[in-house]
C-alpha positions as CSV (number, residue, x, y, z in Angstrom):
1,M,105.6,108.7,106.5
2,T,103.2,109.9,109.1
3,G,104.1,110.8,112.7
4,L,101.8,108.1,113.9
5,A,103.7,105.4,111.9
6,R,107.0,106.8,113.2
7,E,105.8,106.8,116.8
8,Y,104.3,103.3,116.7
9,G,107.1,101.8,114.6
10,E,109.7,103.3,116.9
11,G,107.9,101.9,119.9
12,L,108.0,98.4,118.5
13,Y,111.6,98.9,117.4
14,E,112.6,100.0,120.9
15,L,110.9,96.9,122.4
16,A,112.6,94.7,119.9
17,R,116.0,96.3,120.8
18,D,115.4,96.0,124.5
19,E,114.4,92.3,124.2
20,E,117.2,91.6,121.6
21,L,114.6,90.5,119.0
22,R,115.4,93.0,116.2
23,P,116.5,90.4,113.6
24,Q,113.5,88.1,114.3
25,L,110.9,90.9,114.3
26,H,112.5,92.6,111.3
27,K,112.1,89.4,109.3
28,E,108.6,88.7,110.5
29,L,107.4,92.2,109.8
30,G,108.9,92.1,106.4
31,Q,107.2,88.9,105.6
32,I,103.8,90.1,106.9
33,A,104.2,93.4,105.0
34,D,104.9,91.6,101.8
35,L,101.9,89.4,102.3
36,L,99.6,92.3,103.1
37,K,100.8,94.2,100.0
38,Q,99.6,91.3,98.0
39,Q,96.3,91.2,99.8
40,P,95.1,94.8,100.2
41,D,91.6,93.6,100.9
42,F,92.8,92.1,104.2
43,I,94.1,95.5,105.2
44,R,90.7,97.0,104.3
45,L,89.0,94.3,106.4
46,L,91.1,95.1,109.4
47,C,90.4,98.8,109.0
48,S,86.7,98.5,108.4
49,R,84.4,99.8,111.1
50,A,81.6,97.8,109.5
51,V,83.2,94.7,111.1
52,E,83.1,94.8,114.9
53,R,86.5,95.5,116.5
54,E,86.4,92.3,118.5
55,K,85.9,90.3,115.3
56,R,88.9,92.1,113.7
57,L,91.0,91.4,116.7
58,Q,90.0,87.8,116.6
59,I,90.9,87.6,112.8
60,V,94.4,89.0,113.6
61,G,94.9,86.4,116.4
62,E,93.6,83.5,114.3
63,T,95.6,84.5,111.2
64,F,98.9,85.4,112.8
65,G,98.9,83.8,116.3
66,G,101.4,81.0,116.4
67,Q,102.9,82.2,113.1
68,A,104.5,85.4,114.3
69,H,106.1,86.5,117.6
70,P,103.5,87.6,120.2
71,Y,104.9,91.1,120.1
72,V,104.1,91.4,116.4
73,V,100.6,89.9,116.8
74,N,99.9,92.2,119.8
75,F,101.3,95.2,117.8
76,M,98.9,94.4,115.0
77,K,96.0,94.1,117.5
78,L,97.0,97.4,119.1
79,L,96.7,99.1,115.7
80,V,93.3,97.5,115.2
81,Q,92.2,98.5,118.7
82,K,93.3,102.1,118.1
83,E,91.7,102.1,114.6
84,H,95.1,102.8,113.0
85,F,95.8,99.5,111.2
86,D,96.0,101.5,107.9
87,A,99.4,102.7,109.2
88,F,100.8,99.1,109.6
89,L,102.8,99.1,106.4
90,M,104.3,102.5,107.2
91,C,105.2,101.2,110.7
92,C,107.0,98.3,109.1
93,E,108.9,100.7,106.9
94,W,110.0,102.7,109.9
95,F,111.1,99.6,111.7
96,H,113.0,98.5,108.6
97,T,114.7,101.9,108.3
98,R,115.8,101.9,111.9
99,Y,117.0,98.3,111.6
100,N,119.1,99.2,108.6
101,E,120.6,102.2,110.4
102,D,121.5,100.2,113.5
103,Y,123.0,97.4,111.5
104,G,124.8,99.6,109.0
105,I,122.9,98.3,106.0
106,V,122.2,100.3,102.8
107,E,119.9,99.2,100.1
108,A,120.9,99.4,96.5
109,R,118.4,99.2,93.7
110,V,120.2,97.7,90.7
111,T,118.7,97.7,87.2
112,S,120.5,95.9,84.4
113,A,119.7,95.0,80.8
114,V,120.1,91.3,81.6
115,A,120.0,89.3,84.8
116,L,123.2,89.5,86.8
117,S,125.0,86.3,87.6
118,D,125.8,85.4,91.3
119,A,129.4,86.4,90.7
120,D,128.4,89.7,89.2
121,R,126.1,90.4,92.1
122,A,128.9,89.5,94.6
123,A,131.4,91.8,92.8
124,L,128.9,94.6,92.7
125,R,127.9,94.2,96.3
126,A,131.6,94.3,97.3
127,R,132.3,97.4,95.3
128,L,129.2,99.2,96.6
129,A,130.1,98.3,100.2
130,E,133.6,99.8,99.5
131,I,131.9,103.0,98.3
132,S,129.3,103.3,101.0
133,G,131.3,101.8,104.0
134,K,128.2,99.8,104.8
135,N,126.7,96.3,104.2
136,V,124.9,96.4,101.0
137,E,121.6,94.7,100.3
138,L,120.9,94.4,96.5
139,F,117.5,94.6,94.9
140,C,117.9,93.7,91.3
141,A,115.6,94.3,88.3
142,V,116.0,93.7,84.6
143,D,115.2,96.4,82.0
144,P,116.1,95.4,78.5
145,S,115.7,99.0,77.2
146,L,119.0,99.8,79.0
147,I,120.8,97.8,76.2
148,G,123.7,97.1,78.5
149,G,125.4,98.2,81.7
150,V,124.1,98.8,85.1
151,R,122.2,101.6,86.9
152,V,122.4,101.7,90.7
153,E,120.4,103.8,93.1
154,M,121.8,103.9,96.6
155,D,121.7,106.3,99.5
156,G,119.9,108.9,97.5
157,R,122.5,108.8,94.7
158,R,122.4,107.4,91.2
159,Y,125.2,105.7,89.5
160,D,124.4,105.2,85.8
161,N,126.8,103.2,83.7
162,T,124.2,102.0,81.1
163,I,124.6,102.2,77.3
164,Q,121.3,104.0,77.3
165,D,122.7,106.8,79.5
166,R,126.0,106.9,77.6
167,L,124.0,107.3,74.3
168,G,122.0,110.1,75.9
169,R,125.1,111.9,77.0
170,L,126.6,111.6,73.5
171,K,123.4,112.9,71.9
172,R,123.4,115.9,74.3
173,S,127.1,116.5,73.6
174,L,126.6,116.4,69.9
175,A,123.6,118.7,70.1
176,H,125.5,121.3,72.1
177,G,128.6,121.0,69.8
178,L,126.7,121.8,66.7
C-alpha cells in the first residue's frame, strides 16, 4: 500500500468517522471497488491524460452522482483532479482496514472441499470469533483437491484441518521415520 493511498484513504475515513457515515461509506466504497475491479478499462479511462480532466470529472459525476454519497463522489473527483485515480482501489482497501479495526472485525478466508452449509458457516464463524475475540466475516471458497476438511486463514495465521494436509504430514512423518 502506498503512502498516498494511506493518506487519502485515512482522510476519507476520518471524515466518515466525524460525520458518522462509516458504515454507509464502507458499503459504497466496497461496491464501487468491486465494480471497478470488474471494469479495469474504466479505471484506465479516469487515469488517462489523453482525456481532458474536466471530461473525466464529468464522467465520475454522471456515473456515480446520485448513486453514491456526495463524499464518495467528491473523493473520486479529487483523485481524478490530482491525477491519482490509480490509487482509488488502494484507498478503498485502507478505508476497509480501518473500518474493520474500529468495528472489531476480522476476515477469515475459508477453503473447503465442498460448499459449507449455513449451519456449518454459523458454527465456524462462532468458533473463530471465540478464538479471535472479534466479529468474524467469512469468505468461503471451494477446492475439491482438499478431499475433505477445512483450511482457514485469519489474522495472518493458517489453521489447516484438511485431509490433504493430514496426508502430507503423514507422508513427511513416514519419510523421516524410515
